[in-house]
C-alpha positions as CSV (number, residue, x, y, z in Angstrom):
1,M,-55.3,10.3,64.0
2,N,-54.1,12.9,66.6
3,K,-50.6,13.4,68.0
4,K,-51.1,11.0,70.9
5,E,-52.2,8.2,68.5
6,L,-49.3,9.0,66.1
7,D,-46.8,8.9,68.9
8,E,-48.2,5.6,70.2
9,L,-48.0,4.0,66.7
10,L,-44.4,5.2,66.3
11,K,-43.5,3.9,69.7
12,I,-44.8,0.5,68.8
13,A,-42.9,0.7,65.4
14,V,-39.6,1.3,67.3
15,E,-40.3,-1.6,69.8
16,D,-41.2,-4.1,67.0
17,G,-38.3,-3.4,64.7
18,I,-40.3,-1.7,62.0
19,S,-38.1,0.2,59.5
20,D,-40.7,2.5,57.9
21,V,-44.2,3.8,58.6
22,I,-46.2,5.1,55.6
23,F,-49.4,7.3,55.8
24,A,-51.4,7.5,52.6
25,A,-54.9,8.6,52.0
26,G,-57.2,5.7,51.2
27,E,-54.9,3.2,53.0
28,P,-54.5,2.2,56.6
29,P,-51.0,3.0,58.0
30,L,-48.5,0.7,56.3
31,L,-45.5,-0.8,58.2
32,R,-42.3,-2.2,56.7
33,Y,-40.8,-5.1,58.5
34,S,-37.8,-7.0,57.3
35,G,-38.3,-5.4,53.9
36,K,-42.0,-6.3,53.5
37,L,-45.0,-4.1,53.8
38,M,-48.0,-4.9,56.0
39,N,-51.2,-3.1,57.1
40,A,-51.6,-1.7,60.6
41,R,-54.9,-2.6,62.3
42,S,-56.6,0.7,61.5
43,Q,-59.1,2.2,59.2
44,P,-58.1,3.8,55.9
45,L,-56.9,7.4,56.3
46,E,-58.8,10.3,54.8
47,P,-56.9,13.1,53.0
48,Q,-57.6,15.5,55.8
49,Q,-56.0,13.0,58.2
50,T,-52.7,12.8,56.4
51,E,-52.6,16.6,56.2
52,L,-53.2,16.8,59.9
53,L,-50.3,14.4,60.5
54,A,-48.1,16.5,58.4
55,R,-49.1,19.6,60.3
56,I,-48.4,17.9,63.6
57,I,-44.9,16.9,62.6
58,L,-44.0,20.3,61.0
59,R,-45.5,22.1,64.0
60,E,-43.0,20.4,66.3
61,R,-40.2,21.9,64.2
62,G,-41.9,25.3,63.9
63,M,-42.4,24.7,60.2
64,E,-46.1,24.4,59.7
65,T,-46.1,27.1,57.1
66,E,-44.0,24.8,54.9
67,L,-47.2,23.2,53.6
68,D,-48.4,26.5,52.1
69,R,-44.9,27.0,50.6
70,M,-45.0,23.5,49.1
71,D,-48.1,24.4,47.1
72,A,-47.2,28.0,46.3
73,E,-43.8,27.1,44.8
74,L,-44.9,23.7,43.5
75,D,-42.2,22.1,45.7
76,R,-43.8,18.7,46.2
77,F,-41.3,17.3,48.7
78,R,-40.1,18.2,52.2
79,E,-37.9,16.2,54.5
80,V,-37.6,16.8,58.2
81,S,-36.8,14.9,61.4
82,Y,-39.2,14.1,64.2
83,E,-38.3,12.8,67.7
84,L,-40.0,11.0,70.5
85,P,-37.6,11.7,73.5
86,G,-36.3,8.5,74.9
87,I,-37.9,6.4,72.2
88,G,-36.6,7.2,68.7
89,R,-36.0,9.6,65.9
90,F,-37.7,9.5,62.5
91,R,-36.7,10.9,59.1
92,V,-39.9,12.2,57.6
93,S,-40.6,12.6,53.9
94,I,-43.7,14.7,53.1
95,F,-45.0,14.9,49.6
96,R,-48.2,15.2,47.5
97,S,-49.7,12.4,45.4
98,C,-52.7,13.2,43.3
99,G,-53.3,16.3,45.5
100,A,-53.2,14.5,48.8
101,L,-50.3,14.5,51.3
102,R,-48.4,11.3,52.0
103,L,-45.8,10.8,54.7
104,V,-43.0,8.2,54.9
105,L,-41.3,7.9,58.3
106,R,-37.9,6.1,58.5
107,V,-37.3,4.8,62.0
108,I,-33.9,5.8,63.4
109,P,-33.1,4.2,66.8
110,L,-31.7,6.3,69.5
111,E,-28.8,3.9,70.2
112,V,-26.1,3.8,67.5
113,R,-25.2,0.1,67.0
114,S,-21.7,-1.3,66.5
115,F,-20.3,-3.1,63.5
116,A,-20.8,-6.4,65.4
117,E,-24.4,-5.6,66.3
118,L,-25.1,-4.8,62.7
119,N,-23.4,-7.9,61.4
120,L,-21.0,-5.7,59.4
121,P,-17.5,-6.9,58.6
122,L,-14.9,-5.9,61.2
123,E,-12.7,-4.7,58.4
124,L,-14.8,-1.5,58.5
125,E,-12.9,-0.7,61.7
126,Q,-9.9,-0.2,59.4
127,I,-11.9,2.3,57.4
128,A,-12.9,4.1,60.6
129,S,-9.3,4.4,61.6
130,L,-8.2,6.3,58.4
131,S,-7.1,9.9,58.9
132,R,-7.7,11.1,55.3
133,G,-9.3,10.1,52.0
134,L,-12.8,9.8,50.6
135,V,-15.0,6.9,51.8
136,L,-18.2,6.1,49.8
137,V,-21.1,4.1,51.4
138,T,-23.4,2.9,48.6
139,G,-26.6,1.0,48.1
140,A,-30.2,1.3,47.0
141,T,-32.7,3.1,49.3
142,G,-33.3,1.2,52.5
143,Q,-30.2,-0.9,52.3
144,G,-28.5,0.3,55.4
145,K,-26.3,3.2,54.3
146,S,-27.2,5.6,57.1
147,T,-26.9,2.9,59.7
148,T,-23.5,1.9,58.4
149,V,-22.2,5.5,58.4
150,S,-23.5,5.9,61.9
151,A,-21.5,2.9,63.0
152,I,-18.4,4.2,61.5
153,L,-18.8,7.6,63.1
154,E,-19.6,6.0,66.5
155,H,-16.5,3.9,66.3
156,I,-14.4,7.1,65.6
157,N,-16.3,8.8,68.4
158,K,-15.3,6.0,70.9
159,T,-11.7,5.6,69.8
160,R,-10.3,8.9,68.5
161,K,-9.9,12.5,69.9
162,V,-11.0,14.3,66.7
163,H,-13.5,16.8,65.5
164,I,-16.3,15.3,63.4
165,I,-18.6,17.6,61.4
166,T,-21.8,16.0,59.9
167,I,-23.8,17.8,57.2
168,E,-27.2,16.2,56.9
169,D,-30.7,16.8,55.4
170,P,-32.1,16.2,57.9
171,I,-30.0,15.1,60.9
172,E,-30.7,11.4,61.6
173,Y,-28.6,9.7,64.2
174,T,-27.3,11.7,67.2
175,Y,-24.2,10.8,69.2
176,G,-23.3,10.8,72.8
177,K,-20.2,12.6,74.3
178,R,-17.2,10.2,74.1
179,S,-13.7,10.9,72.8
180,A,-14.6,13.0,69.8
181,L,-16.2,16.4,69.4
182,I,-19.2,16.1,67.1
183,T,-20.7,19.1,65.3
184,Q,-24.0,18.3,63.5
185,R,-25.4,20.7,61.0
186,E,-28.8,20.4,59.2
187,I,-29.4,21.8,55.7
188,G,-32.2,24.4,55.9
189,E,-31.8,24.7,59.7
190,D,-28.2,25.6,60.3
191,V,-26.9,26.2,56.8
192,P,-28.6,26.8,53.4
193,D,-27.1,24.0,51.3
194,Y,-24.4,21.3,51.1
195,R,-21.9,23.3,49.1
196,T,-22.0,26.2,51.7
197,A,-21.8,23.7,54.6
198,I,-18.8,21.9,53.2
199,R,-16.9,25.2,52.4
200,Q,-17.6,26.4,55.9
201,A,-16.6,23.1,57.4
202,L,-13.1,23.4,56.1
203,R,-12.7,26.5,58.2
204,Q,-14.0,24.9,61.4
205,S,-11.0,22.7,62.2
206,P,-12.5,19.3,61.1
207,D,-10.7,16.0,61.1
208,V,-13.7,14.0,59.8
209,I,-16.5,15.4,57.6
210,M,-19.6,13.4,57.0
211,I,-21.9,14.5,54.1
212,G,-25.3,12.9,54.2
213,E,-25.5,12.3,50.4
214,A,-23.5,13.3,47.3
215,R,-26.7,14.0,45.3
216,D,-25.0,15.8,42.4
217,K,-21.7,16.8,40.8
218,E,-21.5,20.0,42.8
219,T,-21.8,18.1,46.1
220,F,-19.5,15.3,45.1
221,E,-16.9,17.7,43.8
222,A,-17.0,19.5,47.2
223,A,-16.6,16.2,49.0
224,L,-13.6,15.1,46.8
225,S,-12.0,18.5,47.2
226,A,-12.3,18.3,51.0
227,S,-10.6,14.9,51.0
228,E,-7.8,16.4,48.9
229,T,-7.1,18.8,51.7
230,G,-6.1,16.0,54.1
231,H,-9.5,15.2,55.8
232,L,-11.4,12.0,56.1
233,V,-14.6,12.5,54.2
234,I,-17.5,10.1,54.3
235,T,-20.6,10.3,52.1
236,T,-23.2,8.1,50.5
237,L,-24.3,7.4,46.9
238,H,-27.4,5.6,45.5
239,T,-25.4,3.0,43.5
240,T,-25.6,-0.7,43.7
241,D,-21.9,-1.9,43.7
242,T,-18.3,-0.7,43.3
243,I,-18.1,-0.7,39.5
244,N,-21.5,1.0,39.2
245,T,-20.3,3.6,41.7
246,I,-17.2,4.5,39.8
247,S,-19.2,4.7,36.5
248,R,-21.8,6.9,38.2
249,I,-19.1,9.3,39.4
250,L,-17.4,9.5,36.0
251,S,-20.8,10.2,34.4
252,M,-21.2,13.3,36.6
253,Y,-18.3,15.0,34.8
254,P,-17.9,16.1,31.1
255,Q,-15.7,13.8,29.0
256,D,-12.8,16.3,28.9
257,E,-12.6,16.3,32.7
258,R,-12.6,12.6,33.3
259,T,-8.9,11.9,32.9
260,E,-8.1,14.3,35.6
261,L,-11.0,13.0,37.7
262,R,-9.5,9.5,37.5
263,Q,-6.2,10.7,38.7
264,R,-7.9,12.4,41.7
265,L,-9.8,9.3,42.6
266,A,-6.7,7.2,42.4
267,L,-5.0,9.5,44.9
268,N,-7.9,10.2,47.2
269,L,-10.5,7.5,47.1
270,A,-9.9,5.5,50.3
271,G,-12.7,2.9,50.0
272,I,-16.2,2.0,48.8
273,I,-18.6,0.1,51.0
274,S,-21.6,-1.3,49.1
275,L,-24.6,-2.8,50.9
276,R,-27.5,-5.2,50.2
277,L,-29.8,-6.1,53.0
278,L,-31.0,-9.7,52.7
279,P,-33.7,-11.8,54.5
280,R,-32.0,-14.2,57.1
281,K,-32.7,-17.9,56.8
282,D,-34.2,-17.9,60.3
283,S,-36.7,-15.1,59.3
284,S,-35.4,-12.7,61.9
285,A,-34.1,-9.2,61.0
286,R,-32.3,-8.8,57.7
287,I,-28.5,-9.2,57.4
288,P,-26.2,-7.1,55.2
289,A,-24.1,-8.5,52.3
290,V,-21.2,-6.2,51.9
291,E,-18.8,-5.4,49.0
292,L,-15.7,-3.6,50.1
293,L,-13.0,-1.9,48.0
294,R,-9.8,-0.5,49.5
295,N,-7.4,1.7,47.6
296,T,-4.2,-0.3,46.9
297,P,-1.6,0.3,44.2
298,A,-3.4,-2.1,41.9
299,I,-6.8,-0.5,42.5
300,A,-5.3,3.0,41.9
301,E,-3.9,1.8,38.6
302,C,-7.4,0.6,37.6
303,L,-8.9,3.9,38.5
304,R,-6.4,5.8,36.4
305,R,-7.0,3.9,33.2
306,Q,-10.3,3.9,31.4
307,D,-9.7,0.3,30.1
308,R,-9.1,-1.2,33.5
309,L,-12.4,-0.5,35.3
310,Q,-13.7,-4.0,35.0
311,D,-10.4,-5.3,36.5
312,L,-11.5,-3.9,39.9
313,Y,-13.7,-7.0,40.5
314,Q,-10.7,-9.3,40.2
315,H,-8.5,-7.2,42.5
316,M,-11.2,-7.2,45.1
317,Q,-11.4,-11.0,44.9
318,R,-7.7,-11.4,45.2
319,G,-7.4,-8.8,48.0
320,R,-9.7,-10.7,50.4
321,D,-7.1,-12.1,52.7
322,Y,-4.4,-9.4,52.8
323,Y,-6.5,-6.2,52.4
324,G,-9.8,-7.3,53.7
325,M,-11.6,-6.5,50.4
326,R,-14.4,-8.6,49.2
327,T,-17.0,-8.8,46.4
328,F,-20.6,-9.3,47.0
329,D,-20.4,-12.9,45.8
330,Q,-17.6,-13.7,48.2
331,H,-19.6,-12.4,51.1
332,L,-22.7,-14.1,49.9
333,L,-20.8,-17.4,49.8
334,E,-19.7,-16.8,53.4
335,L,-23.2,-16.0,54.6
336,Y,-24.6,-19.1,52.8
337,K,-21.9,-21.4,54.3
338,A,-22.7,-20.0,57.8
339,A,-26.4,-20.9,57.2
340,K,-27.4,-17.2,57.6
341,I,-29.1,-17.0,54.2
342,D,-30.5,-19.7,51.9
343,L,-29.4,-20.6,48.4
344,E,-32.2,-18.8,46.7
345,T,-31.4,-15.5,48.5
346,A,-27.7,-15.8,47.8
347,L,-28.3,-16.3,44.0
348,A,-30.9,-13.6,43.8
349,A,-28.5,-11.1,45.4
350,A,-25.4,-12.2,43.5
351,S,-23.5,-10.0,41.0
352,K,-22.6,-13.2,39.0
353,P,-25.3,-15.8,40.0
354,T,-24.1,-18.5,37.6
355,E,-20.6,-18.4,38.9
356,L,-21.7,-18.3,42.5
357,E,-24.0,-21.3,42.0
358,R,-21.1,-23.2,40.4
359,T,-18.8,-22.4,43.3
360,I,-21.3,-23.5,45.8
361,A,-21.9,-26.8,43.9
362,L,-18.2,-27.5,43.8
363,K,-17.7,-26.9,47.5
364,E,-20.7,-29.2,48.4
365,E,-19.4,-32.1,46.3
């Protein structure tokens, strides 16, 4: 497979709504559509073909020598971006498996979609209107975190005259010139690491700072500290729901630091948006189920006290109408009632499937 053939396959992937393209030796190219993998109509790839593809992509970035460095330093993973002008961008993960190179390309559309186009709750507009605080967007890999963050930033871009600084590894979505000034910085290209980038960002007159991922305590601490200085900070975590997110954050810190951490979260955590992408009943593109926490006096009290963490779920349920909060199960019920997902999908995605099934049965009586 040469560059022309690669670009043609990627163009088709963008046009057909493919989310991921995987190149692995011994397999034909694999395409992920609506969460499911399928084979492209092609012969299995040889190891030298996947290496050629990696070189084509890295050559575009002037980084072909990275393959030699990967082997010399036993660094088995490299992530870069690749772009087809006018068609789409791709986040490319390059790594070795049993000695052969593999590539996973995540499709990133050129057009940033709105909350409505993504079927996201319009309450997220309230999140995008905040001037300070820490916003966490969470979910497993491939559940729409980057897409949701891009929708938040684009809403800010359209509606507010502010300076947005994004810190990414690599840069994914790009944004047109609207109301906001947007500075995008790529780890390894513009700045060496997240910590340095966040420290520098605080000296660059930001209003909004987006950090691609809080991968460790050091990055999360920098993000939290930035929110404490009066900025809106948005970042992502690989956690499944609100309570799991808070537990994960607490686990990053030693036991003797957690009481203070709880106080800081109670003061500065603005919201948690958790995502699960589900197959639609009509078999079209997937639809997100969203759990949303907003920081209210009751939520802040739960964050401060170690014995009140599980109470967050009840406060999210009760805050549905006034604060726009919701649990996964509340949103799943809405999606089911609107005939957007079927019962099996709703129960499989539920945090408390038995309770959700009982609620559905009572409403249908």
